[in-house]
C-alpha angles and dihedrals in degrees: 000000000000119000093223107048103190096134130242118344118249091225103037096157093054095090091056093047091047091052089048092051091047092052092047091047092049091050091049094047096041097083090048091052094046098042102019102061103081122201098223094201092047090049090051090050091050091049093049090047090052091048090050090049092051092046091050091050092049093048091046091050093048092049091050090049091050092049090049090049091051090050090049090050091051091048091049091049092049091047091049092049090047090051092048091049092049092048091049091050092049092048093050091045091051092045091048091050091049091049091049091048091048090049091049090050091048092049090047091051091048090048092048092046091049091050092048093046096049098045 
């Protein structure tokens, strides 16, 4: 037996509709509550972490680029030295061949002159 015996309510379905509206409202507001309340310190930490990450990546990339440039300089220097050495070898080889040919010609001329003289 109810404590307050006033009889039937004139809007008996209102409690159900109010519960329905409260549930719908809670479902609509829930993402805002979960994602909308920003922790300002946490956001600042996340931003500084992202900045640190980007800075680290940039420094790493620049160091790699510098190391690659140094390697390229070393390769170019070694290639230049190799080319100089090869050019020097070819020049000395050509000079040696010319000297040998000149000596052969001189010996031949001496031999021919000796033969002609002592006939």
